[in-house]
Backbone as CSV, one residue per row, in Angstrom:
resi,resn,N_x,N_y,N_z,CA_x,CA_y,CA_z,C_x,C_y,C_z
1,UNK,0.773,-1.126,0.012,0.107,0.045,0.020,0.825,1.278,-0.012
2,UNK,1.100,1.750,-1.115,1.808,3.061,-1.251,0.933,4.434,-0.848
3,UNK,1.618,5.121,0.127,0.823,6.198,0.480,1.080,7.430,-0.465
4,UNK,-0.052,8.157,-1.079,0.133,9.281,-2.081,0.589,10.462,-1.092
5,UNK,-0.319,10.723,0.058,0.033,12.007,0.705,-0.386,11.580,2.254
6,UNK,0.206,12.360,2.928,0.151,12.006,4.492,0.231,13.148,5.313
7,UNK,-0.827,13.298,6.335,-0.886,14.531,7.220,-0.788,13.841,8.653
8,UNK,-1.227,14.616,9.551,-0.960,14.147,11.112,-1.820,13.063,11.395
9,UNK,-3.219,13.036,10.907,-4.231,12.079,11.202,-4.733,11.362,10.169
10,UNK,-4.238,11.223,9.125,-4.765,10.591,7.949,-3.681,10.599,6.767
11,UNK,-4.004,9.548,5.734,-3.161,9.273,4.835,-3.902,8.957,3.505
12,UNK,-3.537,9.276,2.345,-4.177,8.938,1.097,-3.549,8.104,0.403
13,UNK,-4.184,6.960,-0.258,-3.642,6.104,-1.135,-4.750,5.618,-2.224
14,UNK,-4.077,4.818,-3.071,-5.102,4.272,-4.110,-6.133,3.530,-3.483
15,UNK,-7.434,3.460,-4.166,-8.412,2.399,-3.686,-8.086,1.178,-3.921
16,UNK,-8.481,0.175,-3.200,-8.013,-1.326,-3.597,-9.332,-2.204,-3.316
17,UNK,-9.370,-3.368,-3.757,-10.414,-4.373,-3.812,-10.965,-4.607,-2.305
18,UNK,-10.000,-4.359,-1.184,-10.681,-4.579,0.024,-11.410,-3.264,0.573
19,UNK,-11.629,-2.456,-0.197,-12.549,-1.224,0.071,-13.726,-1.298,-0.013
20,UNK,-14.206,-2.228,-0.508,-15.733,-2.332,-1.026,-16.779,-2.147,0.134
21,UNK,-16.464,-2.938,1.209,-17.413,-2.980,2.476,-17.608,-1.598,3.002
22,UNK,-16.370,-0.939,3.427,-16.523,0.481,4.000,-16.967,1.455,2.887
23,UNK,-16.827,1.181,1.596,-17.392,2.175,0.702,-18.804,2.094,0.830
24,UNK,-19.407,0.935,0.984,-20.817,0.766,1.069,-21.160,1.463,2.625
25,UNK,-20.397,1.211,3.387,-21.079,1.911,4.836,-20.987,3.495,4.473
26,UNK,-20.077,4.136,3.742,-19.954,5.466,3.801,-20.834,5.947,2.732
27,UNK,-21.146,5.520,1.626,-21.799,5.828,0.466,-23.331,5.197,0.542
28,UNK,-23.770,4.692,1.635,-25.157,4.074,1.765,-25.756,5.027,2.727
29,UNK,-25.233,5.862,3.324,-25.732,6.839,4.496,-26.652,7.792,3.705
30,UNK,-27.830,7.697,3.805,-28.888,8.594,3.310,-28.730,10.087,3.522
31,UNK,-28.410,10.183,4.846,-28.404,11.496,5.412,-26.968,12.248,4.872
32,UNK,-25.911,11.417,4.772,-25.014,12.155,4.009,-24.974,12.336,2.721
33,UNK,-25.684,11.233,2.060,-25.557,11.316,0.535,-26.565,12.471,0.020
34,UNK,-27.221,13.034,0.908,-28.095,13.968,0.263,-27.395,15.227,-0.199
35,UNK,-25.908,15.250,0.135,-25.092,16.448,-0.332,-24.274,15.983,-1.642
36,UNK,-24.707,14.724,-1.916,-23.814,14.287,-3.163,-24.515,14.226,-4.430
37,UNK,-23.959,14.143,-5.685,-24.922,14.203,-6.811,-25.550,12.820,-7.222
38,UNK,-24.828,11.839,-6.522,-25.240,10.499,-6.956,-26.028,9.820,-5.833
39,UNK,-26.797,8.732,-6.201,-27.571,8.101,-5.246,-26.804,7.214,-4.215
40,UNK,-27.358,6.769,-3.081,-26.796,6.256,-2.219,-26.644,4.726,-2.729
41,UNK,-25.457,3.966,-2.387,-25.179,2.726,-2.653,-26.179,1.951,-1.842
42,UNK,-26.527,0.670,-2.246,-27.724,-0.091,-1.653,-26.941,-1.338,-1.116
43,UNK,-26.272,-2.037,-1.981,-25.709,-3.354,-1.674,-24.158,-3.433,-1.781
44,UNK,-23.761,-4.430,-1.231,-22.198,-4.650,-1.597,-21.845,-4.621,-3.052
45,UNK,-22.701,-5.404,-3.858,-22.497,-5.291,-5.185,-22.464,-3.881,-5.800
46,UNK,-23.340,-3.084,-5.402,-23.212,-1.640,-5.672,-21.865,-0.982,-5.434
47,UNK,-21.547,-1.450,-4.293,-20.063,-0.978,-3.846,-18.812,-1.389,-4.486
48,UNK,-19.191,-2.932,-5.038,-17.871,-3.329,-5.900,-17.735,-2.819,-7.352
49,UNK,-19.094,-2.217,-7.841,-19.273,-1.847,-8.977,-18.685,-0.564,-8.849
50,UNK,-19.057,0.513,-7.874,-18.601,1.937,-7.473,-17.130,1.659,-7.693
51,UNK,-16.578,0.746,-6.787,-14.973,0.700,-6.671,-14.349,0.237,-8.060
52,UNK,-14.845,-0.816,-8.960,-14.423,-1.165,-10.263,-14.493,0.123,-11.149
53,UNK,-15.502,0.816,-11.021,-15.403,1.914,-12.037,-14.598,3.048,-11.549
54,UNK,-14.231,3.150,-10.428,-13.201,4.300,-9.946,-11.906,3.866,-10.280
55,UNK,-11.769,2.578,-10.216,-10.342,1.931,-10.642,-10.301,2.086,-11.968
56,UNK,-11.229,1.836,-13.014,-11.107,1.977,-14.008,-10.933,3.465,-14.760
57,UNK,-11.503,4.304,-14.264,-11.263,5.811,-14.478,-9.888,6.296,-13.934
58,UNK,-9.305,5.709,-12.721,-8.079,5.994,-12.404,-7.131,5.462,-13.437
59,UNK,-7.401,4.484,-13.935,-6.283,4.086,-15.239,-6.182,5.002,-16.302
60,UNK,-7.355,5.423,-16.568,-7.447,6.399,-17.776,-6.776,7.852,-17.276
61,UNK,-6.929,8.157,-16.097,-6.374,9.512,-15.809,-7.425,10.468,-15.984
62,UNK,-8.845,10.214,-16.292,-9.643,11.077,-16.322,-10.236,11.632,-15.039
63,UNK,-10.219,10.512,-13.930,-10.691,10.965,-12.632,-9.610,9.997,-11.852
64,UNK,-9.243,10.749,-10.783,-8.728,10.191,-9.960,-9.080,10.102,-8.568
65,UNK,-9.647,8.910,-8.020,-10.395,8.841,-6.740,-9.480,8.071,-5.929
66,UNK,-9.022,8.733,-4.722,-8.199,8.133,-3.704,-8.940,7.840,-2.352
67,UNK,-8.597,6.619,-1.890,-8.956,6.212,-0.425,-8.436,7.215,0.582
68,UNK,-9.233,7.767,1.578,-8.875,8.507,2.626,-8.840,7.728,4.029
69,UNK,-7.698,7.295,4.462,-7.429,6.534,5.573,-7.077,7.032,7.002
70,UNK,-7.920,6.796,7.971,-7.672,7.413,9.231,-6.321,6.646,9.615
71,UNK,-5.433,7.367,10.228,-4.152,6.731,10.712,-4.208,5.703,11.760
72,UNK,-4.949,6.347,12.815,-4.944,5.570,14.135,-5.883,4.397,14.071
73,UNK,-6.794,4.273,13.259,-7.643,3.105,13.093,-7.473,2.231,11.809
74,UNK,-6.580,2.880,10.970,-6.440,2.266,9.737,-7.695,1.963,8.838
75,UNK,-8.745,2.746,9.207,-9.986,2.483,8.455,-10.278,3.560,7.382
76,UNK,-10.610,2.984,6.265,-11.110,3.837,5.262,-12.174,4.929,5.617
77,UNK,-12.022,6.074,5.516,-12.813,7.269,6.135,-13.625,7.888,5.254
78,UNK,-13.323,7.803,3.846,-13.857,8.447,2.656,-13.008,8.330,1.330
79,UNK,-13.317,9.213,0.515,-12.555,9.364,-0.896,-12.313,10.819,-1.055
80,UNK,-11.512,10.892,-2.119,-11.053,12.282,-2.350,-10.955,11.933,-4.096
81,UNK,-11.668,12.980,-4.655,-11.619,12.877,-6.134,-10.841,13.943,-7.022
82,UNK,-10.064,13.747,-7.888,-9.401,14.778,-8.888,-9.948,14.594,-10.209
83,UNK,-10.620,15.654,-10.739,-11.012,15.338,-12.166,-9.988,16.467,-12.969
84,UNK,-8.955,15.852,-13.456,-8.155,16.803,-14.268,-8.845,17.554,-15.536
85,UNK,-8.881,18.873,-15.530,-9.661,19.383,-16.860,-8.651,19.693,-17.921
86,UNK,-7.225,20.115,-17.475,-6.171,20.205,-18.344,-4.781,20.028,-17.499
87,UNK,-3.816,20.400,-18.009,-2.405,20.083,-17.258,-2.494,20.786,-16.035
88,UNK,-2.925,22.052,-15.833,-2.831,22.901,-14.732,-4.193,23.154,-13.982
89,UNK,-5.102,22.627,-14.357,-6.528,23.077,-13.771,-7.099,21.581,-13.290
90,UNK,-7.768,21.589,-12.233,-8.633,20.467,-11.753,-9.701,20.602,-10.976
91,UNK,-10.781,19.897,-11.127,-11.770,19.818,-10.021,-11.717,18.810,-8.727
92,UNK,-12.110,19.225,-7.794,-11.923,18.196,-6.825,-13.253,17.911,-5.986
93,UNK,-13.442,16.771,-5.262,-14.530,16.475,-4.478,-14.044,15.664,-3.340
94,UNK,-14.846,15.537,-2.520,-14.462,14.687,-1.188,-15.741,14.310,-0.512
95,UNK,-15.539,12.922,0.126,-16.756,12.540,0.821,-16.069,11.721,2.039
96,UNK,-16.593,12.085,3.179,-16.095,11.511,4.445,-17.420,10.708,4.973
97,UNK,-16.855,9.678,5.679,-18.151,9.054,6.430,-18.504,10.062,7.645
98,UNK,-19.884,10.188,7.878,-20.573,11.095,8.826,-19.845,10.887,10.148
99,UNK,-19.258,9.654,10.570,-18.635,9.624,11.878,-17.481,10.413,12.012
100,UNK,-17.110,10.972,10.829,-15.795,11.884,10.927,-15.993,13.234,10.865
101,UNK,-17.179,13.539,10.431,-17.820,14.967,10.376,-17.341,15.863,11.768
102,UNK,-17.223,17.016,11.791,-17.134,18.089,12.759,-15.604,17.765,13.617
103,UNK,-14.635,17.209,12.856,-13.535,17.050,13.589,-12.289,17.625,12.721
104,UNK,-12.674,18.499,11.843,-11.834,18.983,10.922,-10.822,18.066,10.119
105,UNK,-11.357,16.884,9.972,-10.722,16.089,9.140,-10.778,16.635,7.655
106,UNK,-11.895,17.186,7.224,-12.038,17.817,5.826,-11.206,18.717,5.632
107,UNK,-10.883,19.665,6.331,-9.963,20.652,6.219,-8.709,20.163,6.123
108,UNK,-8.056,19.099,7.046,-7.040,18.469,6.759,-6.703,17.896,5.692
109,UNK,-8.012,17.305,5.042,-7.726,16.536,3.790,-7.538,17.255,2.554
110,UNK,-8.317,18.521,2.604,-8.291,19.336,1.542,-6.947,20.143,1.254
111,UNK,-6.357,20.499,2.660,-5.235,21.179,2.793,-4.166,20.273,2.196
112,UNK,-4.016,19.097,2.525,-3.100,18.183,2.399,-3.136,17.808,0.925
113,UNK,-4.431,17.586,0.263,-4.379,17.290,-1.203,-4.021,18.340,-2.236
114,UNK,-4.536,19.930,-1.617,-4.082,20.856,-2.340,-2.624,21.162,-2.469
115,UNK,-1.942,20.840,-1.536,-0.415,20.908,-1.567,0.100,19.864,-2.401
116,UNK,-0.445,18.579,-2.386,-0.006,17.367,-3.251,-0.394,17.936,-4.779
117,UNK,-1.444,18.344,-5.135,-1.869,18.877,-6.269,-0.825,19.923,-6.923
118,UNK,-0.346,21.105,-5.989,0.543,22.016,-6.273,1.944,21.277,-6.710
119,UNK,2.390,20.419,-6.055,3.491,19.711,-6.430,3.413,18.954,-7.683
120,UNK,2.272,18.392,-8.054,1.967,17.655,-9.350,1.977,18.621,-10.256
121,UNK,1.834,20.187,-10.298,1.808,20.953,-11.337,0.488,21.732,-11.618
122,UNK,-0.489,21.394,-10.761,-1.868,22.147,-10.832,-1.623,23.636,-10.361
123,UNK,-2.177,24.587,-11.008,-2.068,25.886,-10.381,-3.661,26.471,-10.158
124,UNK,-4.583,25.646,-10.444,-5.918,26.222,-10.326,-6.751,24.939,-9.941
125,UNK,-7.503,25.136,-8.945,-8.462,23.893,-8.285,-9.751,24.486,-8.261
126,UNK,-10.693,23.751,-8.877,-12.187,24.248,-8.866,-12.890,23.125,-7.785
127,UNK,-13.880,23.591,-7.123,-14.643,22.801,-6.286,-16.174,23.355,-6.444
128,UNK,-17.014,22.237,-6.098,-18.429,22.903,-6.144,-19.115,21.987,-5.087
129,UNK,-20.199,22.579,-4.411,-20.757,21.878,-3.536,-22.410,22.477,-3.398
130,UNK,-23.292,21.591,-2.850,-24.558,22.142,-2.778,-24.618,23.260,-1.728
131,UNK,-25.435,24.134,-2.065,-25.574,25.460,-1.081,-26.102,24.906,0.285
132,UNK,-26.896,24.027,0.254,-27.197,23.556,1.712,-26.255,22.837,2.520
133,UNK,-25.074,22.610,1.826,-24.108,21.775,2.672,-23.088,22.878,3.312
134,UNK,-23.676,23.613,4.109,-23.011,24.595,4.976,-21.472,24.194,5.361
135,UNK,-21.219,23.095,5.924,-19.845,22.672,6.585,-18.923,22.649,5.296
136,UNK,-19.369,22.029,4.063,-18.264,22.028,2.943,-18.208,23.593,2.414
137,UNK,-19.329,24.254,2.620,-19.039,25.481,1.840,-18.133,26.449,2.805
138,UNK,-18.235,26.330,4.170,-17.382,26.855,5.087,-15.916,26.266,4.865
139,UNK,-15.771,25.009,4.773,-14.374,24.539,4.817,-13.658,25.085,3.466
140,UNK,-14.359,25.233,2.463,-13.715,25.572,1.150,-13.182,27.213,1.330
141,UNK,-14.149,27.893,2.082,-13.751,29.192,2.449,-12.376,29.394,3.221
142,UNK,-12.640,28.500,4.248,-11.421,28.536,5.327,-10.152,28.081,4.579
143,UNK,-10.046,27.330,3.824,-8.913,26.745,3.168,-8.354,27.673,2.048
144,UNK,-9.136,28.748,1.651,-8.878,29.828,0.697,-9.415,29.719,-0.663
145,UNK,-10.499,28.907,-0.755,-11.104,29.057,-2.030,-12.149,30.220,-2.025
146,UNK,-12.402,30.873,-3.240,-12.960,31.868,-3.323,-14.283,31.581,-4.154
147,UNK,-15.689,31.907,-3.788,-16.826,31.517,-4.238,-16.726,32.191,-5.502
148,UNK,-17.155,31.664,-6.759,-17.370,32.164,-8.025,-18.641,32.283,-8.442
149,UNK,-19.542,31.553,-8.234,-20.869,31.651,-8.574,-21.818,30.779,-7.940
150,UNK,-23.007,31.002,-7.702,-24.094,30.432,-7.021,-25.151,30.238,-8.243
151,UNK,-25.607,28.949,-8.596,-26.532,28.595,-9.608,-27.881,28.312,-8.513
152,UNK,-28.620,29.114,-8.633,-29.890,29.089,-7.776,-30.608,27.885,-8.161
153,UNK,-30.752,27.981,-9.580,-31.758,26.664,-10.022,-31.354,25.314,-9.592
154,UNK,-29.836,25.327,-9.516,-29.400,23.734,-9.179,-28.884,23.863,-7.681
155,UNK,-28.938,24.965,-7.217,-28.557,25.116,-5.674,-27.001,24.710,-5.565
156,UNK,-26.175,25.108,-6.125,-24.604,24.637,-6.212,-23.881,25.792,-6.176
157,UNK,-22.732,25.897,-5.466,-21.820,26.821,-5.161,-20.563,26.499,-5.947
158,UNK,-19.879,27.308,-6.692,-18.753,27.045,-7.537,-17.767,27.777,-6.975
159,UNK,-16.728,27.071,-6.652,-15.503,27.689,-5.971,-14.286,27.433,-6.841
160,UNK,-13.113,28.765,-6.487,-11.963,28.483,-7.246,-10.818,28.856,-6.358
161,UNK,-9.739,28.021,-6.536,-8.429,28.256,-5.623,-7.273,28.606,-6.510
162,UNK,-6.673,29.509,-6.441,-5.259,29.541,-7.579,-4.289,29.456,-6.609
163,UNK,-3.120,28.616,-7.200,-1.980,28.369,-6.494,-0.998,29.420,-6.768
């Protein structure tokens, strides 16, 4: 297991075949999933399909979805997504299990991966989140993203960070 990036309480690695059960736990929570654009996973087969799709996209480089692991427990706590738009610009997304909310893991993760992305040559990072997701909106502002536009019809806020 090669670590992509590491901070005080977590590390990031590639997703692997053993992650399906924990992905089901994270992505089946209907309360948490109301902030995402996809439907909740319902079965282990759904989680395996999600995992295989992510791994296939990782191979093409069109999307890079990483596993986020809590160091103390060794548990998969969520995922971090990078969608390269060109050599210098990418959009990010992140999901953490609800049991990790409210403990600044999101801020730690986004800061860690923004530093990793800067070293990888990205100089503009985009993010979007539903307007109702106040915690994520506040997190992005705290780490230096600037609100670009709010699409009222879709209730989505768009953010940009320049390195």
